N, C-alpha and C positions, 0 to 999 in steps of 0.2 A: 553748314552745320552738321552734315552727315560725317565729315571727317574730323570734326573738332576733338572728340575723345581719342581718335585713332592716331593722330599726329604723334603724340607722346609714346603710344604703344609701338608704333612703327619705328620711331627713332631709337627707342630702347632695345627692341628685339632684333632689328634688321640692320642697324648701323652702329658705328663707333663714335657717335656724337656725344660729347660731354655736356654737362649742364651749363658750363661756361659758354660753349659754342652756341647752345640753344638760346641762352640769355642774350648774347650779342646779336644773334639773328632776329630774335623777337623784339628786342628793345631798340637796337641801332638800325637794322636794315628795314624793318617795318616802319619805323619812324621816319627814316630818310624817304622811303617810298611815299608815305602819307604827305610829308611836308613838300617834297619836290614836285609832286604831281597835282596837287590840289588846284592850282591855277589853270592847268591844262584841262582838267575835268570841267571846270567852270566855263572855259571857252568852248569846249566841245559841246556841253549842254546847250549853250547859247546858239551855236552854229548848226549842229546836226540833230538836236532834239533828244528827248528822253529815251526813245526806243533804240536809236542807233548808239547812243552813249552806253546803254545797258548791254549792247552786243559786246562792246569792248571790255566792260566790267566783267561780264560772265566769262569771256575768253580768258581774262586774267585769272579769275578764280579756277577755271578749268586747267590752266597751266600750272598752278601752284602744286597740286598733288603729283603731277607728272614730274615736275622739277624736284620735288621732295623725294620722290622715288629714286632720282639720280644721285641723291646723297649717299647711297650705298657705294658709289664709285669714287666720289671725291667730295670733300667737305665744302668746297666752294659752291656746290649746288644748293646747299642749305641756305647760304646767304642770298644767292640769286632768287631762290624760291620765295624767301621772305621779303625780298625787295619787291618782287612782282605782286605778292600778297598785299603789301602796304600800298602799292599803286592802285590795285583793284579796290582795296578797302576805302581809300580816299574817295574814289568815284561812288562807291556804294553809300558812304555816309552822305555825300552831297545829294544823291538821288533820294535817299531815305528822308532826309530833312526837308527837301523841297517838293517831293512828289505830291503831297496833299494839295499844296498851293498850285502846282502845275496843272493837275487834273481838275481842280475846282474852277480854274480860270477866274472869273469875276464873281463866283458864288462863294458861299461859306465853305471853307476847307475842312471844317471839323469832321463831317462824315467820312471824307476821304482819309484823313489822318487817323481816325478811329479804326477804320478797316485795316490800314497799314500797320498800326500798332498791334491789332489783334492777330494779323497774319504772321507778324514777326514773333509774337508770343507762341503761337501754335508751332511755327517752324522750330523755335528754340526748345520746345517741349518734346517734339517728336523726332527731329533730326538726329540729335546725339544718341537717343535711345536706339533708333534703328541702326545707326553707325556702329554702336557697341554690339548689337545683335549680329550684324553682318561680320564684324571683326572676329567675334568669338566663334561663329560657325564657318565662315569662309576665309578668314585671315585678313590681316591689315592691308596687304597689297591689293587684294580684290576690292576692298572698301575704298582705298585711295583711287583706284581706277574707276569704280562706280561713281564716286563723287565728281571726278573729272568729267565723266560721260553725262551726268545729270546737268552740270553747268554748260557743257558744250551743246546739249540738246536745247537748252534755253536760248543760247546764241543762235542756233540754226532756226529755231522757231521765230525769233525776232527778225532774222534775215529774211526768212520766207514771208513773214507778215509785211515787212518793209517793201519787198519786191512786188507782192500782190497789190499793195496800196498804190504803188507807182503805175501799175498796169491797169488799174481800175479807171473806167471812163469817168470824166467829170460829171458831177451832178448838175443838171440844168435847172435853172429857176423857171418856174411857170408864171 
């Protein structure tokens, strides 16, 4: 969400991307990424769980601004970036729609889903605002890198959490 308003500013100010190229990237390549990867996210969620699946999703979102940055050098990077974004977005949608049910297990999922919707609303209200502030004060490239670093830090947090849970001794029943 931090880079949502910055993407257009970066592409207009720092690259030679036309509106037609951007439309193809957003409509075609994001769509291909969404459609082609959905089944793999479903299988991944079943096999490796929600936290490990989120590591891959966050890594995809972290790659997007870095690949978008490469658009300065060749237009193909625009399409690759949006393909990766579509792949990550498919996983994100799957997690978003199922997380309340997953965390609730056999209980009522409404409280979990309510918190999820609230957090997405807060993120949507705050993220683009701060992205625009960072862009105006520090520039679009800094903001793209910052967005990538935030997503990568989420991946590293989940990796660390996953490793610490593996090394935790089992809880014994008394």
